[in-house]
C-alpha positions in Angstrom: 99.4 92.8 104.3 95.9 91.8 105.5 94.1 92.9 102.3 95.9 90.5 100.0 93.8 87.5 98.9 94.6 84.2 97.2 94.7 84.2 93.4 91.2 83.9 91.7 90.4 80.3 90.8 90.2 80.9 87.0 93.7 82.2 87.1 94.9 79.2 89.2 93.4 76.9 86.6 95.0 78.7 83.7 98.4 78.6 85.5 98.1 74.9 86.1 97.2 74.3 82.5 100.3 76.3 81.4 102.6 74.4 83.8 101.3 71.1 82.6 101.6 71.9 78.9 103.7 74.8 77.7 106.2 74.7 80.6 106.4 70.9 80.6 107.1 70.8 76.9 109.8 73.5 77.0 111.2 72.9 80.5 114.8 72.9 79.3 114.3 76.3 77.6 112.9 77.9 80.7 115.7 76.5 82.8 118.2 77.9 80.4 116.6 81.3 80.6 116.8 81.1 84.3 120.4 80.0 84.4 121.8 82.2 81.7 119.8 85.3 82.3 118.0 87.5 79.8 119.6 88.8 76.6 116.7 90.5 74.7 117.5 92.1 71.4 114.9 94.9 71.8 113.0 96.9 74.3 109.4 97.6 73.6 107.6 100.5 75.3 103.9 99.9 74.9 100.6 100.9 76.6 99.0 99.2 79.6 95.9 98.6 77.5 94.9 95.0 77.8 94.1 94.8 74.0 97.8 95.4 73.1 99.9 92.2 73.1 103.2 92.9 71.6 104.5 89.3 72.0 101.5 88.0 70.0 101.9 90.7 67.3 105.5 89.7 66.7 105.3 86.0 67.6 107.9 86.5 70.3 109.2 83.9 72.7 110.1 84.3 76.3 113.4 86.2 76.6 113.1 88.0 73.3 111.7 91.4 74.3 112.3 93.6 77.3 108.8 95.0 77.7 107.8 98.1 79.6 104.2 99.2 79.7 102.6 102.4 81.0 99.7 104.7 80.3 99.8 105.8 76.6 103.3 104.3 76.0 105.0 107.5 77.0 108.6 108.2 77.7 109.1 111.2 80.0 111.7 113.9 79.6 115.2 113.1 81.0 115.0 114.3 84.6 117.8 113.1 87.0 116.3 114.7 90.1 116.8 111.9 92.5 113.1 111.0 92.5 111.5 107.7 91.5 111.1 107.3 87.7 109.9 103.9 86.6 109.9 104.3 82.9 113.3 106.1 82.9 114.7 103.3 85.1 113.5 100.7 82.6 115.1 102.6 79.7 118.4 103.0 81.6 118.5 99.3 82.4 117.6 98.2 78.9 120.2 100.4 77.3 123.1 100.4 79.8 122.8 96.9 81.3 121.1 94.7 78.8 122.6 96.5 75.8 119.5 96.1 73.6 120.0 96.9 69.9 116.6 98.5 69.5 114.1 100.6 71.5 110.6 100.5 70.1 107.8 102.7 71.1 104.4 101.4 70.1 101.2 103.4 70.3 97.7 102.1 69.3 94.2 103.1 68.3 91.4 104.0 70.8 93.9 104.8 73.5 92.1 105.8 76.7 95.2 107.7 78.1 95.6 109.7 74.9 91.8 110.5 74.9 92.2 111.7 78.5 95.1 114.0 77.5 93.0 115.3 74.6 90.1 116.1 76.9 92.3 117.6 79.6 94.1 119.9 77.2 90.9 121.0 75.5 89.2 121.8 78.8 86.8 118.9 78.9 88.3 117.0 81.8 89.0 119.3 84.7 89.4 116.4 87.0 92.6 115.5 85.2 93.9 119.0 85.8 94.0 118.4 89.6 97.4 118.0 91.2 96.2 114.8 92.8 95.5 113.1 89.5 98.2 110.6 88.7 96.9 110.1 85.2 96.6 113.8 84.5 100.2 114.6 85.7 101.5 111.6 83.6 99.7 112.8 80.5 101.3 116.3 80.9 104.2 114.6 79.0 102.0 114.6 75.9 101.0 118.3 76.1 103.7 119.3 73.4 102.1 116.8 71.1 98.6 118.3 71.7 100.0 121.7 70.7 101.0 120.2 67.4 97.6 118.8 66.6 95.2 121.2 68.3 94.3 123.0 65.1 92.8 119.9 63.5 89.1 120.7 63.5 87.6 117.2 63.7 88.0 115.9 67.3 88.1 112.3 66.2 90.9 113.0 63.7 92.6 115.2 66.3 92.6 112.4 68.9 93.9 109.9 66.3 96.7 112.3 65.4 97.5 112.7 69.1 97.9 108.9 69.4 100.8 109.1 67.0 102.2 112.2 68.6 102.5 110.1 71.8 105.0 108.0 69.9 106.8 110.9 68.4 107.1 112.8 71.7 108.4 109.6 73.3 111.1 109.2 70.6 112.1 112.9 71.1 112.3 112.4 74.8 114.4 109.3 74.4 117.1 111.2 72.6 117.3 113.5 75.6 118.7 110.7 77.7 122.5 111.0 77.4 123.1 107.2 77.4 120.5 106.7 74.7 121.8 109.5 72.5 125.4 108.3 72.7 124.5 104.7 71.8 122.5 106.0 68.8 125.3 108.2 67.7 127.7 105.3 67.9 125.4 103.1 65.9 124.9 100.5 68.6 121.2 101.4 69.2 118.3 102.3 66.9 115.0 103.9 67.9 111.7 102.9 66.2 108.1 104.3 66.4 105.0 102.1 65.7 101.3 102.6 65.8 98.9 99.7 65.9 95.3 99.7 64.7 93.7 97.1 67.0 90.5 96.6 65.0 92.2 96.3 61.6 95.3 94.5 62.9 97.5 96.8 60.9 100.9 98.3 62.0 102.4 101.6 60.9 106.0 102.7 61.4 107.3 106.2 61.8 109.5 107.5 59.0 111.5 110.3 60.5 112.7 111.7 57.2 109.1 112.3 56.1 107.7 113.0 59.5 104.8 110.5 58.8 103.6 107.1 59.7 103.2 104.5 56.9 101.9 100.9 56.9 104.4 98.1 57.4 
């Protein structure tokens, strides 16, 4: 691949610093992880947004979380059509192979993907309607959520509500995966919805019985 280039120097320096400190001080732990494989207790589906760092929020060590990131932390509907589905594959592996006890979907404030969905569904982003738009077709997953909040008059409040709908829609779609639904029914797996306010540092969890999010 002729277009690949060496790693930028600032990243090389950071790697060498990590290898000389964090790795050197915990070498036996890393070797144990390598030899024994991973046994995470939870899968976290979060956004690609660089401001969202779930391991920092929960103080997690290596090997503790199985993390999957995508635009707007969405889980698509169950669609076993023989095509390539990255998020669905990650869910399948976490639930059927790793046997995680929890699947957590975490949305966040000021989500660019959700804002794009809002603009697309309201007619303000025709470029996302194009069949060639990967982001637009991915955000189609959230259209049912937009239908539930479209009557909120204030656009800022509507977009904020849509961020939480991204979590709810994903939880709904998770239960359409047969292997997820069966594990939940048997009590071996629990699903959780979270929303993180980046600026405030707060975390809200979804209470299904109330249909609302409340601060943790």
